[in-house]
C-alpha positions as CSV (number, residue, x, y, z in Angstrom):
1,M,-40.7,-8.4,25.3
2,T,-42.5,-10.1,28.2
3,K,-43.1,-8.3,31.5
4,D,-40.5,-10.5,33.3
5,K,-37.8,-9.7,30.7
6,L,-38.7,-6.0,30.8
7,S,-38.5,-6.0,34.6
8,A,-35.1,-7.7,34.5
9,Y,-33.8,-5.3,31.9
10,V,-34.9,-2.2,33.8
11,T,-33.4,-3.6,37.0
12,L,-30.2,-4.3,35.3
13,M,-30.0,-0.9,33.7
14,A,-30.8,0.8,37.1
15,T,-28.1,-1.2,38.8
16,T,-25.6,-0.5,36.1
17,T,-26.3,3.2,36.3
18,L,-26.1,3.2,40.1
19,T,-22.7,1.4,39.9
20,I,-21.3,4.0,37.4
21,I,-22.6,6.9,39.5
22,L,-21.2,5.6,42.8
23,L,-17.8,4.7,41.3
24,S,-17.5,8.2,39.8
25,M,-18.5,9.8,43.1
26,V,-15.9,7.7,45.0
27,G,-13.3,8.7,42.5
28,A,-14.2,12.4,43.0
29,L,-14.1,11.9,46.7
30,L,-10.7,10.3,46.6
31,I,-9.3,13.1,44.4
32,G,-10.7,15.7,46.7
33,L,-9.4,14.0,49.8
34,F,-5.8,13.9,48.6
35,N,-5.8,17.4,47.2
36,P,-4.1,19.7,49.7
37,L,-6.1,22.8,48.5
38,V,-9.5,21.3,49.4
39,D,-10.9,21.2,52.9
40,N,-11.8,17.6,53.8
41,N,-14.8,18.6,55.9
42,K,-16.4,20.5,52.9
43,I,-16.0,17.4,50.8
44,F,-18.0,15.2,53.2
45,E,-20.7,18.0,53.5
46,A,-21.2,18.0,49.7
47,V,-20.9,14.2,49.0
48,T,-22.9,12.7,51.9
49,P,-26.4,13.9,50.9
50,A,-25.7,13.1,47.3
51,F,-24.8,9.5,48.2
52,Q,-27.9,9.1,50.3
53,T,-30.2,10.5,47.7
54,I,-28.8,8.5,44.8
55,V,-28.6,5.2,46.7
56,G,-32.1,5.7,48.3
57,G,-33.7,6.5,45.0
58,F,-32.2,3.6,43.1
59,I,-33.0,1.1,45.9
60,G,-36.6,2.4,45.9
61,L,-36.8,2.0,42.1
62,I,-35.4,-1.5,42.2
63,T,-37.6,-2.5,45.1
64,G,-40.7,-1.1,43.3
65,I,-39.9,-3.0,40.2
66,K,-39.4,-6.2,42.0
67,I,-42.6,-5.8,44.1
68,G,-44.6,-4.9,40.9
69,S,-43.3,-7.9,39.1
70,N,-44.1,-10.2,42.0
71,N,-47.5,-8.7,42.5
72,D,-49.0,-10.3,39.3
73,T,-48.7,-13.9,40.7
């Protein structure tokens, strides 16, 4: 497997993983928002840092992969 194919494969896998995680977090958020037993303010306190951490980490990973693959030229 060439370096370009490996870079594309890792980027695709990271993007797919990010999509699955974010969709599941949005689903949990929606379930919690419409549950009358759950305080909505507590949901946002718990979910907001998780969103920021996951999105920031994956964006950093994808950016690092792209910069590393373009650095060889």
